[in-house]
Backbone as JSON, one array per atom type, in Angstrom:
{
  "sequence": "MSTRLLHPSFQNGIRKGGGENAGGILTCKCSDRPVKVKVSGGIAHNHACGCTKCWKPQGAAFSVVAVAPSENVSVIENSDKLVVVDRSALIQRHACGACGTHMHGPVEREHAFQGLSFIHPELLDNNSWPEPGFAAFVSSIIEAGVDPSEMEGIRATFKDLGLEPYDCLSPALMDYLATWTAKKNGVLHQ",
  "N": [[-31.2, 40.84, 55.94], [-33.04, 38.76, 57.99], [-33.86, 35.22, 58.05], [-34.95, 33.87, 60.03], [-37.59, 33.04, 62.11], [-39.03, 35.56, 63.51], [-41.42, 36.28, 64.98], [-44.73, 34.88, 64.69], [-46.63, 36.78, 63.94], [-45.29, 38.83, 62.55], [-44.56, 37.94, 59.93], [-45.73, 39.02, 57.47], [-45.16, 41.59, 57.56], [-45.83, 44.3, 59.85], [-48.84, 44.56, 61.26], [-50.95, 47.11, 61.26], [-52.13, 48.64, 64.25], [-55.28, 49.07, 66.16], [-56.86, 52.03, 66.92], [-58.66, 52.41, 68.77], [-58.26, 50.75, 71.03], [-59.59, 48.62, 73.36], [-59.1, 46.61, 75.15], [-59.9, 43.06, 75.98], [-60.39, 39.59, 75.56], [-58.04, 37.45, 76.79], [-56.96, 34.05, 75.58], [-55.68, 30.89, 76.49], [-53.88, 28.26, 74.94], [-54.95, 25.73, 75.15], [-57.28, 23.23, 74.06], [-59.07, 22.08, 75.69], [-60.9, 23.23, 78.1], [-59.71, 25.86, 78.31], [-57.74, 28.71, 79.69], [-58.9, 31.73, 80.4], [-58.51, 35.11, 80.35], [-59.68, 38.42, 81.32], [-59.01, 41.57, 79.93], [-59.66, 44.72, 80.93], [-59.92, 47.56, 79.3], [-57.34, 49.55, 77.68], [-54.03, 48.81, 76.45], [-50.44, 49.13, 76.7], [-47.13, 50.1, 75.59], [-46.49, 48.1, 73.91], [-44.51, 45.54, 72.33], [-41.83, 43.78, 70.67], [-40.11, 41.09, 72.39], [-37.23, 39.75, 73.18], [-36.24, 38.35, 75.63], [-35.24, 35.64, 77.55], [-37.34, 34.68, 79.52], [-39.85, 35.4, 78.69], [-42.88, 34.08, 77.14], [-43.21, 32.4, 74.18], [-44.43, 31.92, 70.79], [-44.53, 28.78, 69.2], [-41.41, 28.0, 67.68], [-40.68, 30.66, 67.44], [-38.5, 33.28, 67.89], [-38.87, 35.5, 69.36], [-41.17, 37.27, 71.71], [-44.27, 38.85, 71.87], [-45.31, 41.39, 73.63], [-47.09, 43.4, 75.96], [-48.31, 45.96, 78.51], [-50.77, 46.29, 80.8], [-52.86, 48.0, 83.26], [-52.62, 46.43, 86.41], [-55.17, 46.32, 87.95], [-57.04, 46.18, 85.66], [-56.92, 43.64, 84.73], [-58.15, 40.38, 84.89], [-58.65, 36.87, 85.89], [-60.95, 35.1, 84.26], [-61.93, 32.5, 83.64], [-61.12, 29.21, 84.46], [-59.06, 29.45, 86.31], [-57.93, 27.54, 87.99], [-55.89, 26.21, 86.65], [-53.95, 27.76, 86.51], [-50.23, 28.57, 86.95], [-47.55, 30.07, 88.83], [-44.76, 30.85, 87.02], [-42.0, 31.51, 88.05], [-41.42, 32.31, 91.19], [-39.41, 34.12, 92.11], [-39.06, 35.9, 90.47], [-39.13, 39.37, 89.28], [-41.42, 40.07, 87.35], [-44.48, 38.18, 87.93], [-45.22, 35.59, 86.25], [-47.92, 34.26, 85.3], [-48.84, 31.19, 84.07], [-50.53, 29.02, 82.13], [-50.87, 25.49, 83.18], [-51.23, 23.5, 81.72], [-50.99, 23.88, 78.81], [-48.8, 25.75, 78.85], [-48.8, 28.37, 78.12], [-48.09, 31.62, 78.75], [-50.2, 33.9, 80.58], [-50.82, 36.04, 82.19], [-48.82, 38.59, 83.72], [-48.4, 39.95, 86.8], [-46.53, 42.82, 88.34], [-45.68, 43.01, 91.39], [-44.08, 43.64, 93.64], [-42.14, 46.4, 94.97], [-41.28, 48.59, 92.55], [-40.82, 50.32, 89.55], [-42.37, 49.42, 87.72], [-44.45, 48.49, 89.24], [-47.75, 47.45, 89.74], [-48.66, 47.11, 87.21], [-49.54, 44.79, 84.78], [-48.1, 42.26, 82.62], [-48.76, 41.28, 79.48], [-49.74, 39.02, 76.76], [-50.41, 40.42, 73.68], [-51.3, 38.9, 71.37], [-52.87, 36.98, 71.86], [-55.36, 38.03, 72.51], [-58.96, 38.32, 71.77], [-59.5, 39.78, 69.77], [-58.39, 42.19, 67.28], [-57.58, 44.73, 67.85], [-55.74, 45.62, 69.37], [-52.86, 47.87, 69.79], [-50.02, 48.13, 67.56], [-46.82, 46.48, 67.81], [-44.09, 48.67, 69.04], [-41.49, 48.71, 69.2], [-38.34, 46.74, 69.76], [-37.23, 44.72, 72.03], [-34.59, 43.66, 74.37], [-33.09, 42.31, 72.33], [-30.35, 41.11, 72.02], [-30.53, 39.16, 73.61], [-31.59, 36.86, 72.68], [-29.44, 35.29, 71.88], [-28.75, 34.04, 74.29], [-30.65, 32.03, 74.29], [-29.97, 30.5, 72.43], [-29.46, 31.27, 69.68], [-27.36, 31.78, 67.02], [-24.81, 34.14, 67.3], [-24.03, 35.12, 64.71], [-26.22, 35.58, 63.37], [-27.37, 37.95, 64.26], [-26.98, 40.71, 63.08], [-28.58, 40.51, 60.77], [-30.97, 39.91, 62.05], [-31.42, 42.28, 63.55], [-31.58, 44.15, 61.27], [-33.81, 43.23, 59.97], [-35.81, 43.8, 61.88], [-35.43, 46.7, 61.84], [-36.37, 47.09, 59.32], [-38.96, 46.48, 59.38], [-39.82, 48.59, 60.73], [-39.4, 48.63, 63.48], [-37.52, 49.6, 66.12], [-34.28, 48.29, 67.19], [-33.44, 47.29, 70.46], [-31.1, 46.58, 73.02], [-32.11, 46.49, 75.46], [-34.69, 48.16, 77.1], [-37.05, 50.54, 75.44], [-35.93, 53.91, 74.95], [-37.55, 55.88, 76.05], [-39.01, 54.22, 78.01], [-36.62, 53.36, 79.64], [-35.83, 55.76, 80.44], [-38.17, 56.24, 82.25], [-37.75, 54.29, 84.12], [-35.36, 55.11, 85.3], [-36.03, 57.67, 86.46], [-37.93, 57.07, 88.27], [-36.2, 55.53, 90.04], [-34.42, 57.57, 90.75], [-36.2, 59.31, 92.03], [-37.13, 57.7, 94.13], [-34.61, 57.39, 95.49], [-34.13, 59.93, 96.42], [-32.88, 61.82, 94.82], [-34.27, 63.13, 92.67], [-36.94, 65.19, 93.08], [-40.56, 64.88, 93.72]],
  "CA": [[-32.35, 40.38, 56.35], [-33.01, 37.45, 58.5], [-35.06, 34.36, 57.55], [-35.46, 33.28, 61.21], [-39.1, 33.34, 62.38], [-38.94, 36.53, 64.67], [-42.68, 36.15, 65.55], [-45.62, 34.72, 63.45], [-47.37, 37.95, 63.47], [-44.37, 39.76, 61.72], [-44.25, 37.4, 58.66], [-46.03, 39.7, 56.51], [-45.03, 43.06, 57.96], [-46.4, 44.56, 61.15], [-50.2, 44.84, 61.36], [-51.25, 48.42, 62.23], [-53.03, 48.36, 65.54], [-56.66, 49.66, 66.13], [-56.81, 53.12, 67.62], [-59.7, 52.16, 69.93], [-58.12, 49.47, 71.94], [-60.45, 48.41, 74.63], [-58.71, 45.4, 75.68], [-60.53, 41.83, 75.37], [-60.3, 38.48, 76.46], [-56.89, 36.5, 76.44], [-57.12, 32.71, 75.81], [-54.48, 30.19, 76.21], [-53.78, 27.39, 73.67], [-55.65, 24.66, 75.37], [-58.5, 23.05, 73.54], [-60.21, 21.65, 76.77], [-61.07, 24.2, 79.54], [-58.85, 27.1, 78.26], [-57.93, 29.73, 80.77], [-59.34, 32.93, 79.97], [-58.21, 36.43, 81.3], [-60.35, 39.54, 80.8], [-58.32, 42.79, 80.06], [-60.54, 45.74, 80.58], [-59.15, 48.91, 78.94], [-56.27, 49.52, 76.61], [-52.76, 48.28, 76.7], [-49.47, 50.1, 76.33], [-45.85, 49.69, 75.42], [-46.64, 46.82, 72.74], [-43.09, 45.44, 71.82], [-41.21, 42.38, 70.5], [-39.23, 40.93, 73.47], [-36.24, 38.51, 73.13], [-35.66, 37.83, 76.8], [-35.41, 34.21, 77.83], [-38.34, 34.56, 80.4], [-41.17, 35.61, 78.12], [-43.51, 33.02, 76.44], [-43.26, 32.85, 72.79], [-45.07, 30.91, 70.17], [-43.54, 27.74, 68.74], [-40.49, 28.49, 66.72], [-40.38, 32.11, 67.38], [-37.26, 33.91, 68.59], [-39.36, 36.74, 70.1], [-42.5, 37.17, 72.21], [-44.87, 40.06, 71.6], [-45.75, 41.67, 75.0], [-47.44, 44.73, 76.3], [-48.73, 46.06, 79.66], [-52.1, 46.87, 81.22], [-52.82, 48.3, 84.7], [-53.22, 45.04, 87.05], [-56.42, 46.28, 88.34], [-57.76, 45.85, 84.65], [-56.66, 42.21, 84.25], [-58.67, 39.39, 85.7], [-58.97, 35.68, 85.34], [-62.52, 34.67, 84.4], [-62.19, 31.0, 83.46], [-60.08, 28.07, 84.69], [-58.01, 29.78, 87.16], [-57.24, 26.51, 88.81], [-55.05, 25.73, 85.66], [-52.71, 28.64, 86.42], [-49.05, 28.47, 87.89], [-46.49, 31.01, 88.55], [-43.61, 30.23, 86.49], [-40.74, 31.82, 88.81], [-41.84, 33.25, 92.09], [-38.35, 35.01, 92.64], [-38.95, 36.96, 89.24], [-39.94, 40.65, 89.04], [-42.83, 39.79, 86.9], [-44.95, 37.02, 88.28], [-45.71, 35.23, 85.09], [-48.99, 33.07, 85.49], [-48.87, 30.33, 82.94], [-51.4, 27.49, 82.14], [-49.93, 24.5, 83.64], [-51.43, 22.31, 80.72], [-50.37, 24.13, 77.61], [-47.52, 26.44, 79.02], [-48.93, 29.73, 77.67], [-48.12, 32.7, 79.72], [-51.5, 34.45, 80.5], [-50.54, 37.51, 82.7], [-47.61, 38.71, 84.49], [-48.35, 41.18, 87.46], [-45.36, 43.25, 88.98], [-46.37, 43.14, 92.69], [-43.18, 44.34, 94.56], [-41.6, 47.72, 94.77], [-40.58, 48.64, 91.21], [-41.4, 51.5, 88.61], [-43.68, 48.82, 87.02], [-45.49, 47.9, 90.15], [-49.28, 47.78, 89.27], [-48.56, 46.62, 85.85], [-49.39, 43.4, 84.22], [-47.58, 41.93, 81.32], [-49.83, 40.22, 78.72], [-49.27, 38.76, 75.26], [-51.73, 40.81, 72.88], [-51.73, 38.17, 70.33], [-53.79, 36.06, 72.7], [-56.57, 38.7, 72.7], [-59.85, 37.81, 71.09], [-59.66, 40.84, 68.69], [-57.16, 42.81, 66.52], [-57.79, 46.17, 67.97], [-54.65, 46.13, 69.99], [-51.72, 48.55, 68.9], [-48.89, 47.35, 67.02], [-45.49, 46.73, 68.42], [-43.5, 49.98, 68.74], [-39.8, 48.52, 69.25], [-37.86, 45.36, 69.93], [-36.43, 44.97, 73.45], [-33.63, 42.51, 74.77], [-32.68, 41.7, 71.08], [-29.35, 40.25, 72.21], [-30.96, 38.09, 74.7], [-31.88, 35.76, 72.08], [-28.19, 34.59, 72.0], [-28.84, 33.26, 75.32], [-31.67, 31.1, 73.94], [-29.37, 29.58, 71.45], [-29.55, 31.85, 68.35], [-26.03, 32.06, 66.75], [-24.4, 35.57, 67.29], [-23.69, 35.71, 63.35], [-27.53, 36.12, 62.75], [-27.72, 39.41, 64.98], [-26.94, 41.77, 62.22], [-29.73, 40.37, 59.9], [-32.27, 40.04, 62.73], [-31.67, 43.87, 63.7], [-31.95, 44.71, 59.98], [-35.34, 42.91, 59.82], [-36.72, 44.76, 62.76], [-35.55, 47.99, 61.41], [-37.22, 46.97, 57.97], [-40.32, 46.47, 60.04], [-40.16, 49.76, 61.54], [-39.12, 48.39, 64.88], [-36.02, 49.85, 66.4], [-34.06, 47.02, 68.18], [-32.83, 47.68, 71.61], [-30.79, 45.48, 73.86], [-32.73, 46.88, 76.74], [-36.11, 48.68, 76.75], [-36.96, 51.67, 74.57], [-35.22, 55.12, 75.59], [-38.66, 56.39, 77.11], [-39.15, 53.36, 79.19], [-35.41, 53.41, 80.45], [-35.82, 57.14, 81.25], [-39.03, 56.18, 83.3], [-37.24, 53.61, 85.28], [-34.42, 55.99, 85.99], [-36.7, 58.78, 87.19], [-38.56, 56.32, 89.46], [-35.15, 55.35, 90.89], [-33.92, 58.82, 91.21], [-37.23, 59.77, 92.93], [-36.93, 56.94, 95.33], [-33.32, 57.65, 96.29], [-34.16, 61.49, 96.8], [-31.93, 62.69, 93.97], [-35.23, 64.04, 92.18], [-38.06, 65.32, 94.1], [-41.73, 64.76, 93.2]],
  "C": [[-32.42, 38.92, 56.88], [-34.13, 36.65, 58.02], [-35.52, 33.61, 58.83], [-36.79, 33.66, 61.44], [-38.83, 34.31, 63.73], [-40.27, 36.25, 65.5], [-43.73, 35.8, 64.42], [-46.25, 35.92, 63.11], [-46.62, 39.11, 62.63], [-44.23, 39.11, 60.39], [-44.6, 38.1, 57.52], [-46.14, 41.09, 56.67], [-45.87, 43.11, 59.31], [-47.89, 45.04, 60.82], [-50.52, 46.18, 62.15], [-52.44, 48.08, 63.17], [-54.25, 49.31, 65.33], [-56.24, 51.04, 67.2], [-57.69, 53.18, 68.72], [-59.5, 51.12, 70.64], [-58.88, 49.51, 73.24], [-60.24, 47.23, 75.52], [-59.52, 44.03, 75.13], [-60.24, 40.8, 76.42], [-59.0, 37.54, 75.8], [-57.4, 35.04, 76.56], [-55.91, 31.89, 75.63], [-54.83, 29.26, 75.2], [-54.53, 25.96, 73.92], [-57.02, 24.56, 74.43], [-59.54, 22.72, 74.37], [-59.88, 22.63, 77.96], [-59.95, 25.24, 79.37], [-58.9, 28.11, 79.26], [-58.19, 30.82, 79.94], [-59.04, 34.15, 81.01], [-58.71, 37.69, 80.45], [-59.23, 40.67, 80.97], [-59.34, 43.87, 79.78], [-59.73, 47.04, 80.36], [-58.11, 48.62, 77.94], [-54.93, 49.1, 77.35], [-51.71, 49.17, 76.25], [-48.17, 49.36, 76.11], [-45.83, 48.43, 74.68], [-45.17, 46.73, 72.05], [-42.92, 43.98, 71.53], [-40.05, 42.25, 71.6], [-38.3, 39.65, 73.14], [-35.68, 37.92, 74.52], [-36.03, 36.39, 76.9], [-36.54, 33.83, 78.79], [-39.76, 34.57, 79.72], [-41.52, 34.38, 77.26], [-43.54, 33.46, 74.92], [-43.91, 31.6, 72.03], [-44.18, 29.74, 69.6], [-42.79, 28.21, 67.66], [-40.06, 29.91, 66.77], [-39.14, 32.39, 68.32], [-37.71, 34.9, 69.53], [-40.69, 36.49, 70.37], [-43.11, 38.65, 71.68], [-45.6, 40.48, 72.81], [-46.1, 43.09, 75.17], [-47.96, 44.8, 77.82], [-50.04, 46.67, 79.82], [-52.0, 47.15, 82.75], [-53.39, 46.88, 85.25], [-54.59, 45.19, 87.38], [-57.49, 46.0, 87.05], [-57.72, 44.49, 84.06], [-57.3, 41.24, 85.21], [-59.0, 38.05, 85.07], [-60.37, 35.43, 85.36], [-62.92, 33.35, 84.06], [-61.02, 30.19, 83.74], [-58.89, 28.51, 85.29], [-57.14, 28.73, 87.8], [-56.15, 25.92, 88.02], [-53.6, 26.64, 85.64], [-51.48, 28.4, 87.48], [-48.16, 29.6, 87.82], [-45.11, 30.4, 88.25], [-42.26, 30.34, 87.24], [-41.13, 32.69, 89.93], [-40.71, 34.2, 92.52], [-38.42, 36.03, 91.62], [-39.67, 38.35, 89.48], [-41.43, 40.42, 88.58], [-43.23, 38.32, 87.17], [-45.74, 36.43, 87.23], [-46.71, 33.9, 85.4], [-49.22, 32.56, 84.02], [-49.81, 29.22, 83.17], [-50.48, 26.39, 82.28], [-50.11, 23.31, 82.54], [-50.68, 22.68, 79.47], [-49.07, 25.13, 77.64], [-47.74, 27.94, 78.59], [-49.01, 30.59, 78.67], [-49.48, 33.72, 79.47], [-51.44, 35.91, 81.04], [-49.49, 37.52, 83.74], [-47.54, 40.01, 85.42], [-46.91, 41.59, 88.05], [-45.86, 43.73, 90.33], [-45.5, 43.8, 93.65], [-42.76, 45.58, 93.97], [-40.79, 47.84, 93.61], [-41.27, 49.76, 90.26], [-42.52, 50.67, 87.95], [-44.59, 48.12, 87.8], [-47.0, 48.46, 89.8], [-49.45, 47.69, 87.88], [-48.79, 45.23, 85.76], [-48.99, 43.18, 82.96], [-48.53, 40.92, 80.53], [-49.33, 40.11, 77.36], [-50.67, 39.29, 74.4], [-52.24, 39.85, 71.84], [-52.69, 37.11, 70.89], [-55.24, 36.64, 72.74], [-57.72, 38.14, 71.52], [-60.34, 38.88, 69.88], [-58.44, 41.37, 68.35], [-57.23, 44.14, 66.66], [-56.46, 46.63, 68.8], [-53.63, 46.85, 69.24], [-50.68, 47.64, 68.61], [-47.79, 47.45, 67.8], [-44.79, 48.02, 67.96], [-42.07, 49.92, 68.84], [-39.61, 47.04, 69.63], [-37.03, 45.42, 71.15], [-35.52, 43.52, 73.61], [-33.39, 41.72, 73.41], [-31.71, 40.72, 71.35], [-29.56, 39.17, 72.84], [-31.34, 36.78, 73.91], [-30.77, 34.71, 71.79], [-28.33, 33.42, 73.06], [-29.64, 31.79, 75.35], [-31.09, 29.92, 72.85], [-29.18, 30.04, 69.92], [-27.98, 32.28, 68.19], [-25.8, 33.52, 66.41], [-24.42, 36.1, 65.58], [-25.05, 36.2, 62.79], [-27.94, 37.49, 63.32], [-27.85, 40.5, 64.04], [-28.26, 41.54, 61.38], [-31.07, 40.37, 60.71], [-32.63, 41.67, 63.06], [-31.96, 44.41, 62.4], [-33.37, 44.5, 59.75], [-36.21, 43.88, 60.55], [-36.69, 46.23, 62.31], [-36.39, 48.14, 59.92], [-38.63, 47.0, 58.18], [-40.66, 47.71, 60.73], [-40.02, 49.78, 63.02], [-37.7, 48.65, 65.21], [-35.65, 48.76, 67.47], [-33.03, 47.85, 69.23], [-32.23, 46.39, 72.36], [-31.13, 45.97, 75.38], [-34.28, 47.33, 76.44], [-35.96, 49.93, 75.97], [-36.47, 52.77, 75.62], [-36.53, 55.7, 76.52], [-38.91, 55.46, 78.21], [-37.65, 53.21, 80.21], [-35.43, 54.71, 81.22], [-37.06, 57.07, 82.47], [-38.42, 55.45, 84.47], [-36.12, 54.28, 86.06], [-34.98, 57.05, 86.84], [-37.22, 58.16, 88.25], [-37.38, 56.07, 90.4], [-34.65, 56.62, 91.59], [-34.96, 59.44, 92.45], [-37.05, 58.97, 94.17], [-35.92, 57.23, 96.26], [-33.31, 58.99, 96.7], [-33.36, 62.29, 96.04], [-32.97, 63.53, 93.21], [-36.29, 64.02, 93.18], [-39.34, 65.26, 93.31], [-42.23, 65.71, 92.58]]
}
């Protein structure tokens, strides 16, 4: 069992999500003129992510991230504060330039995830979002400075929480990526 802070929402176990997820309003951490992003409709593939690109709460080794169709994600307040973290990245993470909170990350170029936006459900104004279903890019936290000797305990903690730890995405999402690529390359037909 790991004593490292994986994510604040995991401290007392995984909160069971709502079955009627209808989105909500994401709000950055600023007390003055916070950025607000509306998510109309449900989110999917909620998971813990250890990649070094995702925004994480202070002291957390993992983010909690999900996707929504990009057409369901819109900035409704203080868009002037948003900056793109890395224009060369697949996920165009729009962060508040003042507090650094990542608000939404659309995938705009040709990719299996094109048309989806990555969001952090913990920023929603309600608790109806679905609980995380797996942990992705677990070994990537080593790149952020976590000692490799902690990994066995971290993976065990995720398993105890009911989250399968992967060093990539879940098998269903990896199958989706491979299918998209095979169709694009003509190996599989529509």
